[in-house]
C-alpha positions in Angstrom: 120.4 98.8 147.2 122.8 96.8 145.2 124.4 93.2 145.3 128.2 92.9 145.1 129.3 90.9 142.1 133.0 91.8 142.3 135.0 93.3 145.1 138.6 94.6 145.7 137.6 95.9 149.2 138.6 93.8 152.3 135.3 94.6 153.9 133.0 93.5 151.2 132.4 90.1 149.6 130.7 88.8 146.5 127.2 88.3 147.4 127.0 91.1 150.0 124.2 93.6 149.9 124.9 97.3 150.4 122.9 100.5 150.4 124.0 104.0 149.3 123.3 106.9 146.9 123.5 105.0 143.7 122.4 105.8 140.2 119.7 104.3 138.2 121.8 101.6 136.3 122.4 97.9 136.3 126.1 97.8 137.0 128.3 100.3 138.8 131.7 100.7 140.3 131.7 102.5 143.6 134.1 103.4 146.4 133.6 101.1 149.2 133.5 104.1 151.7 130.5 105.3 150.0 128.2 102.3 150.5 126.9 100.7 153.7 126.7 96.8 154.3 123.3 95.3 155.1 123.9 94.0 158.7 121.5 91.1 158.6 119.4 89.2 156.1 117.0 88.0 158.8 114.4 90.6 157.8 113.2 91.5 154.3 115.8 93.5 152.5 113.4 96.2 151.6 113.3 97.2 155.2 116.7 98.6 154.8 115.3 101.0 152.2 112.5 102.1 154.6 112.2 101.8 158.5 115.8 100.4 159.0 117.3 102.8 156.3 117.4 106.4 155.5 113.6 107.1 156.0 113.8 105.5 159.4 116.7 107.5 160.4 115.1 110.6 159.1 112.0 110.0 161.1 113.9 109.1 164.3 116.3 111.9 164.4 114.1 114.7 163.1 111.3 113.9 165.6 113.4 113.1 168.6 116.1 115.7 168.2 114.0 118.5 167.0 110.5 117.6 167.8 111.2 116.3 171.2 107.7 115.0 171.9 106.5 114.7 175.5 104.0 112.3 177.1 100.5 113.6 176.3 101.4 116.2 173.6 99.8 116.3 170.3 102.0 115.5 167.3 100.8 116.1 163.7 102.4 114.5 160.8 101.9 115.4 157.2 102.4 112.8 154.4 101.7 110.4 157.3 101.3 107.2 155.2 104.7 107.8 153.5 107.9 106.2 154.4 109.1 108.9 156.8 105.7 110.0 158.1 104.4 106.7 159.0 107.5 106.0 161.2 107.3 109.5 162.7 103.8 108.9 163.9 104.5 105.4 165.3 107.6 106.7 167.2 105.5 109.5 168.6 103.0 107.0 169.9 105.7 104.9 171.5 106.8 108.1 173.3 103.2 108.6 174.7 102.1 111.4 172.4 98.6 111.8 170.8 99.2 111.4 167.1 97.2 113.1 164.2 98.2 111.9 160.7 97.4 113.9 157.6 97.0 111.8 154.3 95.0 111.7 151.2 92.0 109.4 150.7 89.9 106.9 152.7 92.4 104.0 152.2 95.3 105.9 153.6 93.6 107.4 156.5 92.1 104.1 157.6 95.5 102.7 157.3 96.9 105.2 159.7 94.4 104.6 162.4 93.5 100.8 161.9 97.0 99.5 161.2 99.6 102.0 162.5 97.6 103.0 165.7 97.3 106.7 165.0 94.7 108.4 167.2 93.1 110.4 164.4 93.8 110.7 160.6 92.6 113.7 158.5 92.1 113.6 154.8 93.6 116.7 153.2 91.7 116.0 149.9 88.3 116.7 151.4 86.7 120.0 151.1 86.2 120.2 154.8 89.9 119.5 155.7 90.3 122.8 157.6 87.3 121.9 159.8 88.3 118.3 160.4 91.8 119.4 161.3 90.5 121.9 163.8 88.4 119.2 165.3 91.3 116.7 165.4 93.5 119.1 167.5 91.2 120.6 170.2 94.2 121.2 172.4 96.4 122.6 169.7 99.5 121.3 168.2 102.8 120.7 170.1 104.9 119.2 167.3 104.3 119.4 163.7 106.5 117.0 161.5 106.5 118.8 158.2 106.8 116.9 155.0 104.5 118.6 152.6 104.5 122.5 152.8 102.1 124.5 150.8 98.4 125.3 151.5 98.2 122.2 153.8 100.7 123.5 156.2 99.2 126.9 156.2 96.2 125.4 158.0 98.4 123.4 160.4 100.3 126.5 161.5 97.1 128.1 162.7 97.0 125.6 165.6 100.4 125.7 166.9 100.7 125.9 170.6 103.1 128.0 172.6 106.6 126.6 172.3 105.6 124.2 169.5 108.3 122.5 167.5 108.3 122.1 163.7 110.9 119.8 162.3 111.0 120.6 158.5 111.9 117.3 156.5 110.6 118.4 153.2 107.8 120.3 151.3 106.9 117.9 148.6 104.0 119.8 147.4 106.1 122.6 146.2 109.0 120.8 144.5 107.6 121.0 141.0 106.3 124.5 141.2 107.5 126.7 138.3 106.6 130.0 140.0 107.0 131.1 143.7 103.9 130.7 145.8 102.1 133.6 147.4 100.5 132.6 150.7 100.1 133.3 154.3 103.4 134.5 156.0 104.3 132.4 159.0 106.6 134.9 160.8 103.8 136.4 162.9 102.6 132.9 163.7 106.1 131.9 165.0 106.4 135.0 167.0 102.9 134.6 168.7 103.4 130.9 169.4 107.2 131.2 170.2 107.5 128.2 168.2 110.7 126.5 166.9 110.7 125.7 163.2 114.0 124.0 162.0 114.9 122.6 158.7 117.2 119.6 158.6 118.9 116.9 156.5 119.3 113.5 158.1 123.2 113.5 157.5 123.7 116.2 160.1 122.5 113.6 162.7 125.0 110.9 161.7 126.3 110.7 165.3 122.9 109.2 166.2 122.6 106.7 163.4 123.9 103.7 165.5 121.5 104.4 168.3 118.7 105.0 165.8 119.3 101.8 163.9 119.5 99.6 167.0 116.3 101.2 168.4 114.4 101.0 165.3 115.3 97.4 164.7 114.3 96.6 168.2 110.9 98.3 167.8 110.4 96.5 164.5 111.2 93.0 166.0 108.8 93.8 169.0 106.0 94.7 166.5 105.8 98.3 167.7 106.6 99.7 164.2 105.2 98.5 161.0 106.5 99.4 157.6 104.5 99.4 154.4 106.2 99.2 151.0 105.0 99.8 147.4 107.0 97.4 145.2 107.1 97.9 141.4 109.0 95.2 139.4 111.4 95.7 136.5 114.0 98.4 135.9 112.0 100.1 133.3 109.4 101.0 136.1 111.8 103.4 137.8 110.4 106.5 136.1 106.8 105.5 136.9 107.6 104.8 140.5 109.3 108.1 140.8 106.2 109.9 139.6 104.2 108.2 142.3 106.1 110.1 144.9 104.4 113.3 143.7 101.0 111.9 142.9 100.7 110.1 146.2 99.9 106.8 144.6 102.3 104.8 146.7 101.8 103.5 150.2 104.8 103.8 152.5 108.3 103.5 150.9 108.3 103.2 147.1 110.6 100.5 145.9 111.5 99.1 142.5 112.8 95.5 142.4 115.0 94.9 139.5 116.2 91.4 140.3 114.8 88.3 142.0 118.0 87.8 143.9 
């Protein structure tokens, strides 16, 4: 997010706030077509970097266009306390699903059930994770919103129901691997379950952004969706904040505030 300090574009004025894919620097010149205006300042600006921004769009489109949860189905979300996963779980609850969130540590799992309203939360850091996951999904899994990959997801795939849907948003546990991982092959699982596993990037659903932004804003205003952010202050905190995404030390959306304005 950035604040306009000078503008030669008719649709942007000095003082406007915009979002976009911007570099880590204090001043930048950008093409007006490559940034999006903040439609309202009636809510905290950081929400446009979380539930009302790209993470919210990713959650909404991936879950509803690929996952297609139905009333009473079981939806499992990995990285469930993160910016995307937390919104996925809350949307699934709104749609009438039974929601199981996977996160690391007592604080995050309690947050999922006590604050966000997930039905069950499972701690992947526990030695008995596989057992607890099995107990959490006695009727199997209809939708698995994949954010993590790796050994965690190997366990989840064991419980896919027939015709399950798996939107693949990311695989953050593998991003820093220096060698290819060897592990269970999922092709046989997909054949047996006749499941759909589909990777996506949020930009492919741009036709749905208006619908998504309006619906998410409505749910936020009604208190049906809550959004947590971790805010670090100071431009020099950017590298530290970035590392938190891989260590799991952040709650919800990780934000760095570089100005009080």
